[in-house]
VOVEX-942952 format. One line per 10 residues: number of its first residue (from 1); for each residue x, y, z of N, C-alpha, C. Coordinates in nm, 2 decimals. Layout:
BEGIN
NUM	X Y Z X Y Z X Y Z ~ ...
***
This chain:
BEGIN
1	18.53 10.97 1.27 18.57 10.96 1.30 18.54 11.04 1.42 ~ 18.60 11.07 1.56 18.63 11.15 1.68 18.70 11.25 1.64 ~ 18.65 11.39 1.71 18.75 11.49 1.69 18.76 11.49 1.89 ~ 18.87 11.56 1.92 18.93 11.60 2.03 18.85 11.65 2.11 ~ 18.73 11.69 2.11 18.62 11.77 2.20 18.54 11.63 2.22 ~ 18.50 11.55 2.07 18.45 11.45 2.10 18.49 11.32 2.22 ~ 18.65 11.32 2.26 18.74 11.30 2.31 18.69 11.27 2.48 ~ 18.70 11.43 2.45 18.69 11.44 2.60 18.57 11.45 2.64 ~ 18.49 11.50 2.55 18.30 11.42 2.61 18.33 11.28 2.66 ~ 18.37 11.19 2.56 18.36 11.04 2.65 18.49 11.05 2.74
11	18.58 11.12 2.75 18.63 11.10 2.90 18.56 11.13 3.06 ~ 18.50 11.26 2.95 18.43 11.26 3.11 18.29 11.21 3.16 ~ 18.24 11.15 3.03 18.12 11.08 3.03 18.17 10.94 3.14 ~ 18.26 10.91 3.09 18.29 10.76 3.14 18.39 10.78 3.26 ~ 18.40 10.87 3.34 18.53 10.89 3.49 18.44 11.02 3.50 ~ 18.30 11.05 3.56 18.24 11.17 3.56 18.30 11.27 3.73 ~ 18.34 11.17 3.80 18.37 11.23 3.91 18.47 11.26 3.93 ~ 18.57 11.24 3.82 18.70 11.33 3.80 18.70 11.46 3.79 ~ 18.76 11.55 3.89 18.77 11.74 3.88 18.85 11.75 3.78 ~ 18.95 11.67 3.71 19.03 11.74 3.57 19.02 11.64 3.49
21	19.11 11.73 3.40 19.17 11.61 3.24 19.28 11.71 3.18 ~ 19.36 11.62 3.11 19.43 11.64 2.98 19.39 11.63 2.88 ~ 19.45 11.72 2.79 19.43 11.72 2.69 19.63 11.67 2.55 ~ 19.63 11.60 2.53 19.75 11.62 2.46 19.81 11.75 2.39 ~ 19.89 11.81 2.38 19.93 11.94 2.38 19.91 11.93 2.20 ~ 19.91 11.85 2.11 19.92 11.88 1.98 19.73 11.88 1.95 ~ 19.68 11.85 2.05 19.48 11.89 2.01 19.48 12.02 2.10 ~ 19.58 12.05 2.20 19.48 12.18 2.29 19.45 12.31 2.23 ~ 19.51 12.34 2.08 19.45 12.47 2.04 19.34 12.39 1.98 ~ 19.30 12.35 1.96 19.20 12.32 1.83 19.07 12.26 1.96
31	19.13 12.19 2.06 19.02 12.19 2.17 18.93 12.32 2.23 ~ 19.05 12.40 2.25 19.00 12.51 2.25 18.93 12.59 2.19 ~ 18.97 12.57 2.05 18.88 12.61 1.95 18.76 12.56 1.96 ~ 18.77 12.45 1.98 18.63 12.36 1.94 18.52 12.39 2.06 ~ 18.55 12.42 2.15 18.49 12.48 2.28 18.44 12.64 2.31 ~ 18.54 12.71 2.21 18.49 12.82 2.19 18.59 12.91 2.36 ~ 18.68 12.87 2.38 18.73 12.94 2.50 18.88 12.91 2.50 ~ 18.97 13.03 2.60 19.08 13.05 2.61 19.14 13.00 2.73 ~ 19.28 12.96 2.74 19.36 12.91 2.90 19.34 13.04 2.95 ~ 19.30 13.01 3.08 19.30 13.15 3.17 19.48 13.14 3.24
41	19.47 13.24 3.36 19.62 13.21 3.38 19.73 13.14 3.39 ~ 19.68 13.04 3.45 19.73 12.92 3.51 19.75 12.81 3.38 ~ 19.69 12.81 3.25 19.67 12.72 3.12 19.55 12.63 3.15 ~ 19.44 12.66 3.21 19.38 12.57 3.18 19.23 12.66 3.16 ~ 19.15 12.55 3.13 19.01 12.60 3.07 18.90 12.50 3.13 ~ 18.78 12.58 3.19 18.68 12.51 3.21 18.58 12.42 3.13 ~ 18.55 12.30 3.11 18.45 12.26 3.06 18.38 12.15 3.12 ~ 18.24 12.16 3.11 18.15 12.08 3.14 18.22 12.06 3.32 ~ 18.23 12.18 3.39 18.30 12.17 3.55 18.38 12.11 3.52 ~ 18.48 12.09 3.44 18.60 12.02 3.47 18.71 12.11 3.47
51	18.86 12.11 3.53 18.93 12.16 3.47 19.02 12.07 3.37 ~ 19.03 12.15 3.24 19.11 12.07 3.13 19.21 12.16 3.13 ~ 19.34 12.06 3.13 19.46 12.12 3.11 19.58 12.09 2.96 ~ 19.63 12.14 2.89 19.74 12.05 2.85 19.86 11.97 2.91 ~ 19.81 11.85 2.82 19.90 11.72 2.95 20.01 11.66 2.85 ~ 20.06 11.78 2.76 20.22 11.79 2.68 20.18 11.71 2.62 ~ 20.29 11.68 2.52 20.32 11.60 2.37 20.32 11.47 2.38 ~ 20.20 11.40 2.29 20.20 11.23 2.29 20.14 11.20 2.35 ~ 20.03 11.26 2.43 19.95 11.17 2.55 19.85 11.16 2.50 ~ 19.76 11.09 2.60 19.63 11.03 2.58 19.51 11.13 2.65
61	19.39 11.16 2.64 19.31 11.23 2.67 19.31 11.17 2.81 ~ 19.34 11.22 2.93 19.31 11.10 3.02 19.25 11.24 3.17 ~ 19.17 11.17 3.22 19.12 11.20 3.36 19.18 11.20 3.45 ~ 19.19 11.27 3.56 19.27 11.30 3.69 19.31 11.18 3.77 ~ 19.17 11.09 3.76 19.18 10.95 3.81 19.28 10.88 3.74 ~ 19.30 10.87 3.60 19.37 10.76 3.52 19.54 10.87 3.54 ~ 19.58 10.93 3.60 19.68 11.02 3.62 19.78 10.92 3.71 ~ 19.71 10.82 3.83 19.78 10.79 3.90 19.93 10.80 3.93 ~ 19.86 10.96 3.99 19.99 11.01 4.07 20.10 11.06 4.00 ~ 20.07 11.06 3.88 20.22 11.11 3.81 20.20 11.25 3.79
71	20.09 11.37 3.81 20.07 11.44 3.81 20.14 11.49 4.00
***
């Protein structure tokens, strides 16, 4: 079974040109703990040269390319 960090790594590998990625709220704390980082003042962490943010409850792990202008 994949954990949230595995899902983030997979999303980055599948869309390497995307500058950002969103993680579901219910997995945000686990992701931050897994990468041993805390969010900065705007609520983002940098991981593998990507800006990672809390994507809200009930969302999927998505890259900026997958957001289709929803943000």
